[in-house]
C-alpha positions in Angstrom: 0.1 0.1 0.2 2.9 2.3 0.5 5.8 1.6 -0.9 8.4 3.1 -3.5 8.9 7.3 -2.7 7.1 8.9 -0.1 8.4 12.5 0.4 8.4 13.9 4.0 7.4 17.4 2.6 8.2 20.5 4.5 5.5 23.0 5.7 6.2 26.6 4.3 5.7 29.7 6.1 5.4 33.0 5.2 5.2 36.0 7.9 4.4 33.5 10.6 1.6 32.0 9.4 0.8 28.8 6.9 1.6 29.4 3.4 -0.9 27.6 1.3 0.5 28.9 -2.1 3.5 27.8 -1.7 2.0 24.2 -0.3 0.4 23.8 -3.6 3.5 24.7 -5.1 5.3 21.5 -3.5 2.8 19.1 -3.6 2.2 19.9 -7.5 6.4 19.6 -8.0 6.0 16.3 -6.1 3.4 14.9 -8.5 5.3 15.8 -11.6 8.7 14.3 -10.2 6.9 11.2 -10.1 6.4 10.1 -6.4 4.4 7.9 -4.8 3.1 9.8 -1.8 3.8 12.7 0.3 4.0 12.7 4.3 2.8 16.0 5.5 3.5 17.5 9.0 6.1 14.9 10.1 9.1 15.8 11.7 10.3 17.5 8.5 7.0 18.9 8.4 7.9 20.8 11.9 4.9 19.2 14.1 6.2 20.1 16.9 5.7 24.0 16.3 2.6 23.5 14.2 -0.6 24.1 16.5 -3.5 21.4 16.2 -5.2 23.6 13.7 -2.7 24.3 11.7 -1.9 20.8 11.7 -5.1 19.4 10.5 -5.2 22.2 8.1 -1.8 20.9 6.6 -3.2 17.3 5.9 -6.3 18.7 4.5 -5.0 21.0 1.9 -2.4 18.1 1.2 -5.5 15.6 0.2 -6.8 18.3 -1.7 -3.6 19.4 -3.6 -2.9 15.4 -4.1 -6.3 15.1 -6.0 -5.8 11.4 -5.8 -3.0 11.9 -8.1 -0.2 10.7 -4.9 -1.4 9.3 -1.5 -1.1 11.1 1.5 0.2 9.4 4.9 -0.3 11.9 7.4 2.0 12.6 10.4 -0.5 12.1 13.2 1.9 11.3 16.1 2.7 12.7 19.3 3.8 11.6 22.8 0.5 11.9 24.0 -1.9 9.1 23.0 -4.9 11.3 23.3 -3.3 14.1 21.1 -2.2 11.6 18.5 -5.7 9.8 18.3 -7.2 13.4 18.1 -5.1 13.9 15.1 -5.9 10.7 13.5 -9.2 10.8 13.3 -9.3 14.3 12.2 -6.9 13.2 9.3 -9.1 10.5 8.7 -11.9 12.6 8.4 -10.3 14.8 5.9 -9.0 11.8 3.5 -5.4 10.8 4.4 -4.5 7.5 3.0 -2.8 6.4 6.4 -1.0 7.7 9.4 2.9 7.8 10.1 3.1 7.2 13.9 6.3 8.2 15.2 7.5 6.9 18.6 6.4 9.3 21.5 9.3 11.6 22.3 10.9 12.4 25.4 8.8 10.4 28.1 10.5 7.2 26.7 7.7 4.9 27.6 8.6 1.4 28.0 8.1 -1.4 25.1 4.8 -2.3 27.1 4.1 1.5 27.1 5.0 1.6 23.0 2.5 -1.6 22.7 -0.3 0.4 24.5 -0.2 3.8 22.9 0.0 2.3 18.9 -2.8 -0.2 20.1 -4.9 2.6 21.2 -4.4 4.6 18.3 -4.9 1.9 15.8 -7.9 0.8 17.7 -9.7 4.0 17.0 -8.7 4.4 13.3 -9.7 2.9 10.1 -6.7 4.2 8.7 -3.5 2.1 7.9 -0.8 3.1 10.3 2.9 2.9 9.6 5.0 3.0 12.8 8.0 5.4 12.7 10.9 4.3 14.9 13.7 6.9 15.1 15.8 6.6 18.5 18.2 9.2 17.8 15.4 12.0 18.2 12.8 10.2 20.4 15.4 8.3 22.7 13.4 5.1 22.2 13.6 2.4 19.6 10.3 0.4 18.7 11.4 -2.9 19.4 11.3 -5.7 16.9 9.2 -7.9 18.9 6.7 -4.8 20.0 6.5 -4.2 16.1 5.8 -8.0 15.7 3.0 -7.8 18.7 1.6 -4.8 17.0 1.0 -6.2 13.6 -0.2 -9.4 14.8 -2.7 -7.3 17.5 -4.1 -4.4 15.0 -4.5 -5.4 11.4 -4.4 -1.7 10.3 -0.6 -1.6 11.4 1.1 -2.8 8.6 4.3 -1.2 8.1 7.1 0.7 9.7 9.4 3.7 9.1 12.8 2.4 9.7 15.4 5.1 10.8 17.7 3.7 13.4 21.0 3.5 10.8 21.0 -0.5 10.4 20.5 -2.2 7.7 20.8 -5.1 10.3 17.5 -4.1 12.3 15.9 -4.3 8.5 17.2 -7.8 8.2 15.5 -8.2 11.7 12.4 -6.8 11.0 11.9 -8.7 7.3 12.3 -12.3 9.5 10.0 -11.0 12.0 7.0 -9.8 10.1 7.1 -11.6 6.8 7.0 -10.2 3.4 3.9 -8.5 3.4 4.6 -6.1 6.2 6.0 -2.9 4.9 9.2 -1.4 5.6 10.3 2.0 4.4 13.4 3.2 5.0 14.2 6.7 6.8 17.5 7.6 5.9 17.8 9.0 2.3 21.8 8.2 2.2 20.3 4.3 3.4 17.8 3.8 0.7 19.7 1.3 -1.3 21.1 -0.5 1.5 18.0 -1.1 3.3 15.9 -2.0 0.5 19.0 -4.8 -0.5 17.9 -6.6 2.7 13.9 -6.2 2.6 12.9 -2.4 2.6 10.7 -1.3 -0.1 11.2 2.4 -0.6 11.9 5.5 1.2 10.1 8.1 2.8 12.6 10.9 2.0 13.7 14.3 2.6 16.1 14.9 -0.5 12.4 14.1 -2.7 11.6 17.3 -1.8 14.4 19.2 -3.9 14.5 16.1 -6.1 11.9 14.2 -6.5 12.1 12.8 -9.9 15.6 11.4 -9.2 15.0 10.0 -5.7 11.7 8.0 -7.5 13.8 7.4 -10.7 16.4 5.9 -8.0 14.0 3.9 -6.0 11.9 2.3 -8.7 15.3 1.0 -10.8 16.4 -0.7 -7.6 13.1 -2.3 -7.3 13.0 -3.1 -10.7 16.1 -5.1 -10.5 18.9 -2.1 -12.4 21.2 -1.9 -9.7 23.8 -0.2 -12.0 21.3 2.8 -12.7 20.4 2.8 -9.2 23.4 3.0 -7.9 24.5 5.9 -10.1 21.8 7.9 -8.9 22.6 7.3 -5.6 26.4 8.2 -6.3 25.3 11.4 -7.8 23.0 12.4 -5.0 24.9 10.8 -2.1 26.8 14.3 -0.8 23.3 16.1 -1.2 21.9 13.6 0.9 24.4 14.3 3.7 24.3 17.7 3.3 20.6 18.2 3.8 21.5 16.8 7.0 24.3 19.2 8.0 22.2 21.0 10.5 19.3 19.9 12.3 16.4 18.7 10.0 14.1 20.6 8.2 16.7 23.7 8.6 18.9 22.8 5.4 16.0 21.4 3.3 14.2 24.4 3.7 16.8 26.9 2.7 17.5 24.5 -0.1 13.8 25.2 -1.2 13.9 28.5 -0.8 17.4 28.6 -3.1 15.1 27.1 -5.9 12.5 29.6 -5.4 9.8 27.0 -3.8 9.1 29.0 -0.3 10.3 31.6 1.7 13.0 30.5 4.3 11.1 30.7 7.5 11.2 28.4 10.4 9.7 28.7 14.0 11.9 28.9 17.4 13.7 27.2 18.4 14.7 26.4 14.2 17.0 28.9 13.4 19.0 30.0 9.7 21.7 27.9 8.9 25.4 29.2 9.6 26.8 31.0 6.5 29.3 28.5 5.9 26.9 25.4 5.7 24.9 27.5 3.7 27.5 27.8 1.0 28.6 24.5 1.5 24.6 23.0 0.9 24.5 25.5 -2.3 27.5 23.5 -3.5 25.8 20.2 -3.1 22.6 21.3 -5.1 24.8 22.5 -7.7 27.2 19.4 -8.2 24.3 17.2 -8.0 21.9 19.0 -10.8 19.2 20.2 -8.7 20.0 24.1 -8.5 21.5 25.5 -12.4 
């Protein structure tokens, strides 16, 4: 259901408000680029700093602008189970195709706490759910046995975005969950290694600025054209790394501003990147052919 290339799309702001026109331009560029879907208001979409009304509005607009041409996997996770349920029900109401549920951050629940959290969300929605394990930002990993237990208990928990940096864990997930459970890479630079051991695509930051190239890389590898996929990977690899030279989504929003898609605006505590890093990012964009 959710395989291929999904763009963790940024949330554009202008004068402190959601820039709906810029969001429309971004979604249209993703459709033209051939991605399979978008993920609005994930961490890349600055979900911690949008309020509840804005959060739901971004999902609603993403669904409208996607117009059924690509899927919308809405970021509706939270470190409060009640809040996550509320956001997920709102996403279901406005027509999202699925929900991305990040592990609760900061409060560091036990594995039993994670199980009960995700189970409660799944039981309150008809949407298919992709779990999101990113221990580097959440302080806790969704353990493989917990993922297996959730998939067995909740038929609408159908996959996981894996951002722990380990291909070994992808192998463990595939062995434990079988061939139908969907595994998506959460790190652009690891997309091909992860797909080599069982992942079926990527939730990408880089595809904000290079949707056609990232989608082509994923399709080529899935079709068995490893040579073509590797060529694209090698061309984009410096950009994959430099889009994380500072805290995501600062570099990717800077890149989109350089490309003329959005105003470069963040909400505190995020701030503009340093001049040295901006120079390096601009060089990577030019070297990859994204910025002319």
